Backbone bond lengths (Angstrom), bond angles and torsions (degrees), N, CA, C in turn:
res aa  C-N    CA-C-N  psi(-1)  N-CA   C-N-CA  omega(-1)  CA-C   N-CA-C  phi
1 F - - - 1.459 - - 1.526 111.25 -
2 A 1.328 115.70 -41.82 1.471 120.42 179.85 1.527 110.60 -62.58
3 R 1.334 116.54 -38.57 1.466 120.14 178.54 1.533 110.48 -64.21
4 A 1.324 116.35 -41.78 1.466 120.71 -179.69 1.531 110.71 -63.19
5 I 1.323 116.27 -41.51 1.466 120.13 178.65 1.526 110.32 -63.59
6 K 1.324 116.12 -43.12 1.461 120.76 -179.14 1.528 111.39 -64.61
7 Q 1.318 117.47 -36.20 1.459 121.69 -177.54 1.532 113.82 -85.82
8 A 1.314 117.24 -10.55 1.470 120.91 -175.10 1.537 113.67 -57.46
9 P 1.333 120.11 -47.01 1.474 118.07 -178.81 1.531 113.22 -59.07
10 D 1.331 117.00 -43.05 1.470 119.72 178.95 1.527 110.82 -67.03
11 A 1.314 116.55 -38.31 1.464 120.51 179.66 1.525 110.57 -64.27
12 V 1.320 116.77 -44.34 1.467 120.82 178.71 1.529 109.90 -62.50
13 S 1.317 116.04 -43.13 1.468 120.52 179.21 1.529 111.51 -60.72
14 R 1.328 117.20 -45.15 1.467 120.75 177.82 1.528 111.05 -61.58
15 G 1.323 116.08 -43.88 1.466 119.90 179.41 1.515 112.04 -62.08
16 I 1.325 116.07 -42.33 1.471 119.72 179.30 1.523 110.30 -63.85
17 Q 1.322 117.34 -46.47 1.463 119.93 -178.28 1.530 112.00 -63.63
18 T 1.322 116.87 -42.04 1.468 120.17 177.17 1.527 110.04 -62.68
19 G 1.318 116.04 -46.53 1.466 120.48 179.77 1.516 112.37 -61.79
20 L 1.326 116.91 -42.74 1.459 119.94 -179.83 1.533 111.71 -66.32
21 R 1.318 117.43 -36.86 1.472 119.76 176.00 1.536 110.18 -64.15
22 D 1.330 116.51 -41.10 1.470 120.13 177.40 1.530 110.85 -63.04
23 V 1.334 116.42 -42.93 1.464 121.05 178.17 1.525 109.95 -61.70
24 K 1.329 116.56 -45.74 1.466 120.65 179.86 1.521 111.06 -57.70
25 N 1.319 116.30 -47.89 1.468 120.41 -178.80 1.527 111.77 -62.53
26 D 1.333 116.41 -41.55 1.458 120.09 -178.91 1.524 111.15 -71.13
27 W 1.346 117.12 -42.94 1.462 121.05 -179.88 1.526 109.80 -60.80
28 Q 1.316 115.88 -44.23 1.456 120.38 178.89 1.533 110.23 -60.50
29 A 1.318 117.36 -47.41 1.466 121.35 179.82 1.524 111.70 -62.58
30 E 1.328 116.60 -43.39 1.467 120.70 -179.89 1.531 110.90 -64.53
31 A 1.331 117.42 -42.38 1.468 120.88 179.30 1.522 110.58 -64.20
32 I 1.311 116.56 -41.26 1.478 120.78 177.95 1.522 110.26 -60.95
33 D 1.325 116.23 -42.84 1.468 120.53 -177.85 1.527 113.36 -62.21
34 I 1.341 117.81 -34.27 1.470 119.36 -174.70 1.525 113.46 -106.64
35 A 1.330 118.36 -2.26 1.467 121.03 179.73 1.523 110.36 -65.05
36 P 1.335 116.31 150.66 1.461 119.27 175.66 1.529 110.59 -56.63
37 L 1.310 114.93 145.22 1.460 120.65 -179.09 1.521 109.17 -121.30
38 K 1.312 114.49 109.89 1.464 119.85 175.01 1.527 107.52 -107.55
39 D 1.336 116.03 -65.52 1.465 119.69 176.86 1.527 111.81 -128.51
40 G 1.333 117.69 7.84 1.457 122.29 177.20 1.512 114.48 93.63
41 T 1.332 117.72 -11.80 1.464 120.92 -177.41 1.527 111.59 -61.17
42 L 1.311 117.50 -45.52 1.462 120.75 -178.96 1.523 111.12 -60.03
43 R 1.296 116.97 -48.92 1.462 120.35 -178.57 1.533 111.77 -62.62
44 Q 1.318 117.45 -34.29 1.462 121.41 178.68 1.526 112.05 -70.57
45 Q 1.315 117.43 -21.69 1.461 121.03 -174.75 1.530 113.78 -100.93
46 I 1.308 118.07 9.90 1.464 120.99 175.37 1.521 107.41 -83.48
47 D 1.321 115.84 124.23 1.457 121.03 -174.90 1.524 109.50 -135.34
48 G 1.315 116.15 161.37 1.453 120.34 -179.61 1.510 112.48 -139.16
49 D 1.338 115.03 159.40 1.456 121.22 179.66 1.528 108.60 -154.38
50 V 1.323 115.22 148.35 1.468 121.05 172.69 1.519 106.51 -103.43
51 K 1.328 116.13 121.74 1.464 122.20 179.65 1.515 107.95 -122.33
52 G 1.334 115.35 102.15 1.457 119.25 -177.13 1.510 110.26 64.92
53 L 1.327 115.94 -116.70 1.461 121.17 -179.96 1.525 112.22 -105.91
54 E 1.328 115.74 21.17 1.463 120.33 -179.40 1.518 111.03 -124.43
55 V 1.317 114.39 147.33 1.460 121.56 173.33 1.520 106.24 -108.31
56 E 1.325 115.45 130.22 1.461 120.73 -179.22 1.528 108.93 -121.58
57 I 1.311 115.44 125.40 1.455 121.56 176.43 1.527 106.99 -115.85
58 T 1.322 116.18 129.94 1.456 120.84 -178.73 1.523 110.04 -125.28
59 A 1.319 113.99 155.86 1.462 120.46 176.82 1.520 108.06 -140.51
60 N 1.303 115.90 122.66 1.455 121.96 176.73 1.509 108.46 -137.90
61 A 1.281 115.36 120.07 1.463 120.78 175.93 1.523 105.81 -126.20
62 V 1.318 116.02 85.42 1.460 121.85 -174.28 1.519 110.30 -101.99
63 R 1.302 114.31 130.30 1.466 120.78 175.30 1.529 107.22 -140.87
64 D 1.311 116.03 126.33 1.472 122.40 -179.44 1.530 111.54 53.36
65 G 1.341 116.11 40.42 1.462 121.05 177.27 1.523 115.01 79.41
66 F 1.315 118.24 0.47 1.472 122.18 -179.24 1.521 109.21 -104.84
67 N 1.328 116.97 124.44 1.465 121.53 -179.49 1.524 109.16 -94.50
68 Y 1.306 115.26 96.60 1.464 122.31 -179.32 1.535 111.27 -61.65
69 A 1.324 117.12 -38.87 1.471 120.72 -178.88 1.527 110.57 -60.87
70 Y 1.318 116.68 -47.14 1.472 120.56 179.09 1.528 109.82 -63.77
71 Y 1.314 116.45 -44.82 1.456 121.33 -179.08 1.526 111.28 -57.20
72 I 1.306 117.11 -44.66 1.464 120.99 -179.71 1.521 110.87 -70.90
73 H 1.341 117.25 -51.53 1.462 121.74 -171.11 1.522 113.50 -73.95
74 E 1.333 117.20 -40.79 1.465 120.59 -171.02 1.524 114.88 -112.60
75 D 1.303 117.90 -17.35 1.452 120.12 -172.82 1.528 110.15 -113.91
76 A 1.299 116.41 -149.94 1.459 121.87 -172.18 1.522 114.14 -87.43
77 G 1.320 117.66 4.17 1.460 120.24 -178.25 1.520 112.28 -61.96
78 K 1.289 115.25 144.55 1.468 120.77 177.91 1.527 108.10 -107.18
79 A 1.306 115.54 134.29 1.463 120.86 177.18 1.515 108.73 -85.56
80 V 1.318 116.42 112.33 1.462 120.81 178.90 1.524 108.85 -71.39
81 T 1.324 116.36 -42.59 1.456 121.98 174.58 1.522 107.23 -126.23
82 G 1.305 117.57 155.25 1.463 120.50 177.75 1.518 113.15 78.67
83 E 1.304 115.34 -169.65 1.462 124.17 -174.23 1.524 110.62 -103.75
84 K 1.334 117.32 124.77 1.470 122.04 -179.96 1.530 111.59 -57.33
85 K 1.302 118.37 -48.29 1.473 123.22 -178.97 1.533 109.42 -97.25
86 F 1.336 116.21 55.19 1.462 122.61 -172.98 1.521 113.94 -58.72
87 L 1.336 118.81 -32.65 1.464 120.30 178.70 1.529 110.63 -73.68
88 D 1.321 116.27 -45.11 1.465 120.98 -178.37 1.523 112.04 -68.34
89 V 1.318 116.12 -47.16 1.468 120.65 -176.36 1.525 110.46 -62.81
90 S 1.324 116.84 -43.89 1.467 118.91 -179.64 1.526 110.75 -62.74
91 A 1.326 118.03 -35.60 1.469 120.99 177.70 1.530 110.67 -69.80
92 Q 1.317 117.22 -46.55 1.461 121.09 -178.11 1.530 111.74 -62.21
93 Q 1.311 117.08 -37.28 1.458 120.86 -178.01 1.526 112.98 -72.58
94 N 1.317 117.75 -17.65 1.463 120.63 -172.81 1.520 115.01 -120.58
95 E 1.322 118.40 2.99 1.469 122.83 -177.29 1.526 113.40 -50.17
96 G 1.301 116.75 -50.48 1.460 121.14 -177.69 1.519 112.55 -63.27
97 K 1.313 115.91 -43.05 1.465 121.31 179.02 1.528 109.90 -61.51
98 W 1.315 116.48 -44.16 1.460 120.38 -177.72 1.527 111.72 -68.03
99 A 1.318 117.37 -37.68 1.470 120.37 177.05 1.529 109.97 -60.94
100 K 1.322 116.39 -41.00 1.464 121.23 177.62 1.526 110.74 -64.51
101 W 1.320 117.70 -41.34 1.455 121.21 178.17 1.530 110.72 -59.21
102 L 1.326 116.59 -44.76 1.470 120.22 179.31 1.525 110.33 -62.02
103 E 1.303 115.82 -46.89 1.464 120.92 179.25 1.533 110.58 -58.50
104 D 1.321 117.03 -45.03 1.471 121.33 -179.15 1.528 111.90 -64.01
105 E 1.328 117.25 -41.28 1.463 120.60 -179.50 1.532 111.24 -66.82
106 I 1.319 117.10 -39.60 1.467 120.51 177.61 1.526 109.69 -64.75
107 E 1.324 116.19 -45.45 1.463 120.79 179.13 1.528 111.25 -60.67
108 K 1.323 116.81 -42.20 1.466 121.74 179.81 1.541 110.55 -61.10
109 E 1.324 116.76 -44.48 1.462 120.45 -179.52 1.525 111.87 -69.12
110 L 1.329 117.05 -36.63 1.464 119.83 177.32 1.529 110.77 -65.16
111 K 1.309 117.41 -38.35 1.470 120.83 177.19 1.529 110.06 -63.63
112 K 1.323 117.57 -41.74 1.463 120.76 177.36 1.533 110.98 -61.43
113 A 1.338 116.04 -31.29 1.465 120.82 -178.41 1.528 112.76 -83.66
114 G 1.330 117.12 -0.93 1.455 119.62 175.81 1.513 115.37 112.26
115 W 1.321 118.34 -1.56 1.461 120.64 176.68 1.515 108.77 -83.75
116 R 1.294 116.51 133.69 1.459 120.46 -178.75 1.464 109.05 -119.93
């Protein structure tokens, strides 16, 4: 029991990091799937990163100094195909699933550390 208690912080940390990487990969894929499609540049420029305890997904489709991704997502741009708020919508649609993934990864790591 003492060993499990001692290992718990590292186990939780591993579970969180694994879960956040899974969330990042899924969020990025989901955003790509629903982003507007003009010539594919926007979808190719959607990227993600895990920074500490946060997942960050970005989209930049810049050509000749004009950021099409920002124009569509945040400004007055209209999405002819796909979802205008592709980053937000993909996150909102998957919040519950991702929370479960994090919980499962933490639980899995705690079990490996001796918690039953």
